DRENGUNU-363550 format. One line per field, with one value per residue (C-alpha): residue in three letters; x, y, z; residue number from 1. Coordinates in Angstrom, 3 decimals, padded with zeros to 6 digits. Each point is the difference from the previous one (the first is absolute). Example, Ala and Ser with C-alpha at 12.3 -4.5 7.8 and 13.67 -1.06 7.14 Angstrom:
BEGIN
res (Ala_Ser)
x (012.300_001.370)
y (-004.500_003.440)
z (007.800_-000.660)
n (1_2)
END
This chain:
BEGIN
res (Met_Lys_Asn_Lys_Met_Glu_Asn_Lys_Ile_Lys_Gly_Leu_Asp_Ser_Asp_Asp_Gly_Phe_Val_Phe_Ile_Lys_His_Glu_Ser_Asp_Ala_Lys_Val_Trp_Gln_Leu_Pro_Asn_Gly_Ser_Ala_Glu_His_Ser_Leu_Leu_Leu_Lys_Glu_Ser_Ile_Ile_Asp_Asn_Pro_Asn_Thr_Glu_Ser_Tyr_Gly_Thr_Ser_Glu_Ser_Asn_Pro_Met_Val_Ile_Lys_Asn_Ile_Lys_Val_Glu_Thr_Met_Pro_Phe_Ile_Val_Ala_Tyr_Met_Asn_Phe_Tyr_Asn_Gly_Lys_Asn_Glu_Lys_Glu_Pro_Pro_Glu_Gln_Pro_Ile_Lys_Asn_Ile_His_Leu_Ser_Val_Ile_Phe_Gly_Asp_Glu_Tyr_His_Leu_Phe_Thr_Asp_Ile_Tyr_Asn_Glu_Thr_Asp_Ser_Val_Lys_Thr_Lys_Ile_Leu_Lys_Leu_Asn_Asp_His_Val_Glu_Ser_Thr_Leu_Tyr_Phe_Ser_Ile_Lys_His_Leu_His_Lys_Lys_Leu_Cys_Ala_Ile_Ala_Ala_Ser_Ile_Leu_Lys_Asp_Leu_Asn_Ile_Ala_Glu_Ile_Lys_Lys_Leu_Val_Asp_Ser)
x (114.482_-003.732_000.133_001.772_-002.557_-002.909_001.522_000.268_-003.684_-000.829_002.256_002.413_003.087_003.186_003.246_001.872_-000.768_-002.185_-000.069_-001.373_-001.462_-001.908_-001.439_001.682_-003.275_-001.174_001.344_-001.176_002.831_-000.898_001.769_000.294_001.556_002.748_-002.192_-002.546_002.425_001.792_-002.980_001.132_003.111_000.580_000.028_001.893_002.816_000.130_-000.224_-000.065_002.831_002.079_-000.099_002.094_001.514_-002.511_-002.898_-001.938_-003.313_000.818_-000.979_-003.139_002.056_001.529_-002.646_000.378_-001.824_-002.352_-000.503_-001.612_-003.227_-003.252_-000.142_-003.519_001.445_002.338_-002.512_-000.906_003.632_000.944_-003.086_000.793_003.613_-001.082_-002.591_002.852_002.378_002.082_-002.173_000.332_-002.198_-002.960_000.325_-002.079_-003.133_000.057_-000.478_-002.596_-002.253_-002.546_-003.639_000.250_000.164_003.462_-000.589_000.035_003.260_001.793_-001.337_001.372_001.732_-003.145_-000.726_003.189_-001.469_-003.489_000.864_002.054_-003.026_-003.683_-002.561_-001.925_002.996_-000.222_001.914_002.546_000.556_000.401_002.586_001.889_000.138_001.151_002.649_001.336_000.377_001.614_002.570_000.747_000.352_002.438_001.955_000.300_000.590_-002.408_000.149_-003.640_-002.023_-000.032_-001.394_-002.745_-000.942_-000.012_-002.312_-002.381_000.118_-000.673_-002.996_-001.405_000.609_-001.061_-003.692_000.563_-000.257_002.709_-001.905_-000.231_003.725_000.871_-002.177_001.978_003.289_-001.164_-001.522)
y (093.495_000.670_001.213_-003.169_-002.150_001.965_-000.513_-003.750_-000.082_001.910_-002.247_002.782_-001.381_-000.280_-001.415_002.184_003.252_003.028_003.308_003.061_002.934_003.152_002.855_003.350_001.573_-002.833_-001.438_-003.557_-002.432_-002.921_-003.326_-002.274_-003.464_-000.202_-002.424_002.796_002.872_-001.866_000.753_003.625_000.554_003.196_-001.835_-002.999_002.049_002.667_-002.154_-003.770_-000.271_002.848_-000.077_002.680_000.436_002.633_-002.469_002.421_-001.701_-003.119_001.267_001.610_002.826_000.820_-000.705_000.881_003.296_-000.047_003.264_001.147_-001.990_000.652_-001.382_-001.354_-002.611_-001.586_-002.460_-001.355_-000.381_-001.790_-002.263_-000.947_-000.887_-001.982_-001.880_-001.268_-000.780_-002.904_-000.415_001.118_002.881_-000.931_001.220_003.051_-000.496_000.059_003.319_001.098_-000.973_-002.655_000.520_-001.898_001.275_000.743_-002.382_-002.861_001.226_000.700_-002.961_-000.251_003.373_001.960_000.920_002.096_002.355_000.519_003.002_002.013_002.171_000.144_-001.228_003.238_002.124_001.813_-001.520_002.807_-000.620_-003.746_000.622_002.528_-002.422_-002.810_002.306_000.701_-003.743_-000.455_002.680_-001.779_-003.317_001.470_001.612_-003.356_-001.821_-002.853_-002.180_-000.536_002.231_003.128_-002.008_-001.377_003.498_001.209_-002.907_001.184_003.527_-001.393_-001.927_003.259_001.922_-002.669_000.928_003.738_001.631_002.313_003.146_-001.208_-000.825_003.445_001.592_-001.860_001.221_003.594_000.329)
z (128.858_-000.043_-003.652_-001.132_001.827_-001.505_-003.444_000.564_000.851_-003.191_-002.074_-000.870_001.702_-002.008_001.346_-002.480_001.797_-000.405_-001.804_001.783_-001.894_000.857_-001.976_000.585_001.176_002.262_003.260_-000.776_-000.703_-002.252_000.576_-003.031_-000.040_-002.603_-001.955_-000.390_-000.505_-002.800_-002.258_-000.036_-002.076_002.010_003.343_-001.353_-001.518_002.722_003.116_-000.507_-002.539_001.480_003.786_001.643_003.411_001.081_-000.426_-002.196_-000.695_001.994_003.436_001.331_001.455_-003.407_-002.680_-003.652_-000.510_-002.972_-001.891_-003.236_000.386_001.813_003.539_-000.654_-002.356_002.557_001.552_-003.441_-001.100_003.243_-000.137_-003.601_000.772_003.092_-002.076_-002.170_002.897_-001.264_-003.127_-003.602_-001.099_-002.159_-003.591_-000.922_-002.104_-003.778_-001.743_-000.959_002.889_-000.814_000.980_003.264_003.551_001.367_002.920_-002.525_-001.524_003.294_001.978_003.557_-000.143_-000.992_003.639_000.019_-002.602_001.451_002.193_-002.483_-000.780_000.927_-002.499_000.594_-001.080_-003.312_-002.903_000.236_003.733_-000.597_-002.719_002.144_002.938_-002.292_-001.428_003.517_000.497_-003.424_000.890_003.294_-001.770_-002.482_002.872_001.755_-003.330_000.629_-003.101_-001.008_002.304_-002.151_-002.935_002.253_001.138_-003.606_-000.846_002.702_-001.437_-003.471_001.308_001.400_-003.219_-002.501_000.094_-000.459_-003.393_-001.314_001.012_003.612_000.041_-001.431_002.672_002.695_-001.444_-000.367_003.471)
n (1_2_3_4_5_6_7_8_9_10_11_12_13_14_15_16_17_18_19_20_21_22_23_24_25_26_27_28_29_30_31_32_33_34_35_36_37_38_39_40_41_42_43_44_45_46_47_48_49_50_51_52_53_54_55_56_57_58_59_60_61_62_63_64_65_66_67_68_69_70_71_72_73_74_75_76_77_78_79_80_81_82_83_84_85_86_87_88_89_90_91_92_93_94_95_96_97_98_99_100_101_102_103_104_105_106_107_108_109_110_111_112_113_114_115_116_117_118_119_120_121_122_123_124_125_126_127_128_129_130_131_132_133_134_135_136_137_138_139_140_141_142_143_144_145_146_147_148_149_150_151_152_153_154_155_156_157_158_159_160_161_162_163_164_165_166_167_168_169_170_171)
END
């Protein structure tokens, strides 16, 4: 009962139920209101639209086990889905990226992307971390998120010349 009350305080309550997920290499169980989980085609089709008698993914004691992605991406994926709980996802930015800061393009959701990598990371490290998140987004099938992450990668790469990009690929 405490978890449901905490979720009401945070504004994450949904009368339609919850989805529970955990990464195969982590003990933490993530609780998502259905309104959040519906942004993932994987969760929607596997749990919300097809409930089963064993409550797979619909109880904390039997969460859906997430594989094939890096555990470090789970907090971001969950935060993104919770941000859009009961709301439509914002469309990704136009391609190619215009010469304006991403915070202007993303608006209210920009804070979700600020901890994906450190500003002091090398370009290669930033791109690798973004790629981990892109892979997770594709795994979860979140409609617009992978395009947003690719836009961030493009904004990092846009000021590099071809020799610098080749060096990143070769190293």
